[in-house]
N, C-alpha and C positions, 0 to 999 in steps of 0.2 A: 751254780749261780755265781757269777763273777764278784758280786758284792761281798762274798764271804771268803774269797781266795786268800786274802792277807791273814784273816783269822785262821784259816786252815793251815797255813805255813807255820804260824806261831804254835798252834796246838800240836802239830806233828812233832815238835821238839820235846814234848812231854811223854811220860810213860803212861800207858793205858792198861787196865781201867784206872780211873782217877776221879776224885770229887771235883765237880765243876760248879762254878757259881754263875747263875744267870740273873740278869736284871732287866726288867721291862717297866715301862711307864704306859699306863692305859687309862681310858676313861673309867670312872668309878661306876661301872654298870655291872650288875650281877651276871648278865649273859656273857659279856666279854671276859670277866674274871673266870667264869666257869670254863670257857673255851681255852684259855691259857692254862688253867689248872689241869685240864684234860690231857695236856701234852706231856705230863709227868706221871710217874707211877706213885703208888701209895707210900713208898719209902722216901720220897722227896721231902725235904725240909722247906716248906713254903712260908714266907712271911709277907703280909700285906700291910702297907702303911699309907693311909689316905693323905693327900696334900692338905695344906693349911686351909684352903677354902672347900675342900671335899670334892672338887671336880675330877681329880685324877687319883690314881692309886699307884704306888710304887710296889712292884711285884718282884720279890727276890726269892730265888730258889737255889738250894744246895742239893745236888743229886749225884750219885755215882753214875758215871758215863763209861761205857765199855770202849768207845773209840771216838775218833774225830768225826766220822760220818754221822754218828748219833747226835752229836752236838749241832752240826750244821743242819741236819734235818729238823731239829726243834726250832732253830732260828728261822728257817724257811717257812715252816708252818705258822710260827708266831707272827711273822711279818705279813702273812696272808690274811690275818685277822684285822679288820678295819680299826684304825685308831691305835694300834699297838706300836710302840717305839722300843726297839731293842737297844740296850746300852752295852 
């Protein structure tokens, strides 16, 4: 996917495996939160923070990633979930 080419170039400069920090903004709906959570394994450190009005949730994750492709795959799957914004 071309939208992640610049990210790929930056990430390839790092050594892998490494801890990577993901951040998403999504509607504060249990189904969407569950779908994004399912992209990560049980060892991921997930933090949820609702927006001031409670309409959206900030979804932050620290997880050990084995390589760049693993990160790009998660971003591709996350952006396929309606309403999810990758930061």
